[in-house]
N, C-alpha and C positions, 0 to 999 in steps of 0.2 A: 539510115537516112533520116534527117530531121523533117518532121511533118510540117508542111507549110500552113500558115494561118490564112484562112479565108478572109477576104476583105469586105468592108462595108463603107458606104459613104455617109450614111446618116445614122445617128444613134438616138435611141429613145430610152430615157430613164423614167421608170414609173412604178406603179404599185404591183404587187404580186398578182399573177394570173392574167396580166394584160398581154402576154405573149400570143394569145390566141387571135389577136387582131392582125397578126402577120398572115400573109396568104399561105405560106408554108414555112416551116422552120426546122433547123437542126440545132442541137445543143452542143456547146463547147465550153471548156474551161481554159482560161488564159492566165498564166502566171505573169506577175509584174514585179518590179523592184520594190513595190510597196505592199506586197502580199497578194493573196488570192481573192479575187472578187467572186460574187455569186455566179452561177451558171449564166452564160451569155447565149441568147437565142438569136440565130442568124436566119434571116428570111428575106422576102421581097414584098414591096408594096409599090404599085404602079411601075413595075419593071426596074425598081431601084433597090440596091442592096441595103438592107436595114439590120442593125444590131440592137437588140433590146436587153437591158439589164434591169431585173427586178431589184429596186433599191434596198428593200428590206429582206431580200432573199426570196426564194421560190415559195416558202411557206410562211412568209411575213414574220420571221423570228428575230430580226436584227433591229434593235431600237434605234431611234434617230441619232443619239449621241455616240453610238458604237459603230455606225456605218463606216466602212473603209472607203471614204470618198476618193482618196488618191488612187487606190487600186481600181475603182470603178472607172474613173475618168481616164486613167492611163491605159486600161485594157481597151477602151474604145479608140484611144490614140494608136495603139499597136495594130488595131484592125484597119487603120487608115481613115477613120471617121473625121469628117471636116465640119459637120454640123450636129449639134445635140439639141433635141427637143425634150424637155422634162415635163412631167406632170406633178402637181403638188396639191394636196388638200390644205386649205387655209381657213382660218377663222376671220370673220368680218369685224374690223375695228370701226370702219366707216359705217355709220348707221343706215346709210342709203343703200348699202349692199344687203343682199338676202341669200340664204342657202340655195344652192343650185345654180347660181350665176357663174359665168366663166370670165376669166380675166387673163391678160398677159401683162404682167407688171413692167413698168419702164425704169424702175429704180429700186434699190433695196437699202436697208439699214441692218448691220450685222450686230446682233447681241448674243452670239455664241461665245463660249468661254474656254473650252478645252480641246477644240478640234485642230487637226493638222490642216493649216490654211494655205500651204504653199508647197510647190515642188522645189523651191529655191532656198535651201537651208545652208548651202555652202558658198553662195555668192550673192551679191546684192543686186536684185532685180526689182524695179518698181514698174508694174504694169499699169497703164492708164485705164481708169474706169469712169471717164467722163460720160461714156455711153455704156452703161452696165450690161445691157442685154442686146443681142444682135437685132438691129432694126429690120433686116431683111426677113428673118424668121418671124418676128412679131407681125410685120405687115402681112405675111402669108397666112398666119393664124387668123388674123382679123378677116381677111378676104375669104378664107375657107369657112369661117363661121357664117358669113353672109350666104355662101353657096348652099350650106345645109340648113339655112333658115334660123340661125341663132345669133345673138349679139355677143361678141367677145370684147369686153372693155379693154382699152389699150392705155389707160392712164391709172396707175395704181402703184403705191410704194409698199413693198413687202418688207416686213421686219422678221428676221429669222432668230428664233430663240433656241436655247440648248436642249430643252426637253430632258427626260421624257414626260415630265409633268406638264399639265396645262398652266397657262400664265395666271397670275393673280389679277383681280380687278384694278389694283393700284398700278400694276405694270402696264396693263392695257390702257389705262388713262394716261400714263406717261408716254406711251407710244403714240396715242392719239394726238397729244400735244406736240409731238415731234413731226406730225404730219403723215404718219403711217396709216395705210388703209386696210391692210390685211396682215395676218400673222401666221407663220408656219415654222416647222422645225427642220426642214430638209433642203431648203434652197441654197444654203451656204454651208460649205465652201464650193459646191459644184460649179457655180457661175465663175468663181475666181479661178479655180483649177483649170477649167476649160479655156479661159482667156489666156492663162499662162502658157498653154500649148498652142495658141493660135486657132483654137476651135470655136466656131460660132455656137452660142448658147442662148436659148430663151426658154421660158416655161409657160405652160398652159395650166393655170390654177382654177380650181373650182372651190367655191365657198361651201364648206361643209357644216358650218355652225356660226352663230354669233359669238364673239369673243367673251371672255370672263367678265362678269358684271353686266352683260347685256342680255343674259338669259339665266334661268335659275341655276342650272348646272350643265356641265359638258361631259359626255360619255363617249368612249370609243365606239360603242354600238351605234350611236347616233351618226358619227362620222362615217361608219361603214355603210349604213343604210343610204345615206346621200350618195356615197361613192358608187354603190350598186346601181342606183337609179340613173346617175349621170354618165357612167362609163360608156354605154353604147354611143352616146352623142360625142363624147370626147374622142373615142376611137374613130368615129366618122370624120371629125375635124382633123385628126392627125393624118388619116389617109389622104384627105384632100390637100392638106398642107404639103405633105411629101410629094404629091403629084405636081404641084405648081411651083415648088422651089426651083429657081434657075440652077442649071448645072454648074455654071461659073459663079463664084462668090463676088459680089460687088459691094461689100461692106468693109468697115475698118477692122473687123475682128482678126482677119488673116495677117494683119501687119502689127499685131499687138506687141511683138517683141522687138520691133525696130526701135532703137534708141532707148530701150528700157533698162539697159545695164550700164553701170558706171564702168568706164574704161580704166 
């Protein structure tokens, strides 16, 4: 007999070892047409079924340019997930931002180079991105921040680069002139792939450092130190957000595929 897959309504994609913020969890592996994602942790928060995927693997061994983004998003789709909340470490391009601040970006610019960006390689599908991130999730994140006593900025443009190297000062200056506020390596194509499946997606970003040219140098240990300090607050925000999200979706994300394909 084929083993049935347990279902979840909300997906979390984040850093390694974040699974402990689930009230209880069990591990599972889910095969997809796009390969095998990392272990998925299934648990509950506020009596809602939640699935967590550690983006870089459980031991943080997968670099950003080699993450199987399609497998990760499709695994959540197979679980029945309708909303995804991601977490991302970002560098500040906007000099008004400082390490430790939380943001939920409203738009993005894609500067990745070699990633699988779509599920639709065999037919022509143009998904609308006039509203790049789910407004319902973003609103809930901002409200949850207020409940736990922290401000979550809701106006920021994220530029995603290929990695795994950090950006050059000249690149950061170019991104600044394009109007970008923050830079990271993992936000794209997650947002695109989720939209292609009609899944709501938004991200909670934390500023881990000032971008290249704005401080003497950037090291992974610096990013990790900020992550360790900010993680308890982020987990608190995520719990609150999951608790207040309405059960019925009232956003345009669910209708993303209507009229998206050439007949």
